[in-house]
C-alpha positions in Angstrom: -18.7 14.7 7.9 -18.1 14.1 4.5 -14.7 12.4 3.2 -13.1 15.7 2.4 -13.3 16.7 6.2 -12.0 13.2 7.1 -9.3 13.8 5.0 -8.6 17.1 6.3 -8.7 15.9 9.9 -6.3 12.9 9.2 -3.7 15.0 7.7 -3.9 17.4 10.6 -3.4 14.5 12.9 -0.1 13.2 10.6 1.3 16.6 10.8 1.0 17.1 14.4 -1.5 20.1 14.0 -3.5 18.4 16.5 -2.7 15.5 19.1 -5.9 13.7 19.1 -9.2 13.3 17.3 -12.8 12.9 18.5 -15.1 11.0 16.7 -18.8 10.7 17.4 -20.9 7.7 17.1 -22.7 9.0 14.3 -19.7 10.2 12.1 -17.8 6.9 12.8 -18.7 4.9 9.9 -17.9 7.8 7.3 -14.8 8.2 9.1 -14.0 4.6 9.3 -14.6 4.1 5.4 -12.1 6.7 4.5 -9.4 5.7 7.2 -9.2 2.2 6.2 -8.0 3.1 2.7 -5.1 5.2 3.9 -1.8 3.6 3.3 -0.5 4.5 6.9 -3.8 3.1 8.4 -2.1 1.2 11.0 -0.6 4.3 12.7 -3.9 5.3 13.7 -4.9 4.3 17.3 -8.8 4.4 18.1 -9.8 4.0 21.7 -13.7 3.8 22.3 -14.7 6.0 25.0 -18.3 6.3 26.8 -21.4 7.1 24.6 -19.8 5.7 21.3 -16.9 8.3 20.7 -13.9 7.4 19.8 -10.6 9.2 20.2 -7.9 8.9 17.3 -4.0 9.0 17.8 -1.2 9.1 15.0 1.4 6.8 16.3 5.3 7.0 15.6 5.6 3.6 14.8 2.8 1.5 13.0 0.8 -0.8 15.3 0.9 -4.6 14.7 
């Protein structure tokens, strides 16, 4: 996964084209590096799953 792919996936979450996004542990570091630079970073909620996968959702209200 590269930065361009991450931006594309984040935009799909923002636009509700997809409801959630599953990121593998292999792609997580690249994904996170891009995610934390986003202005609406606090609207993305990640939930850790087994085997190192993380499921991300986009929230209506930013988390605290």
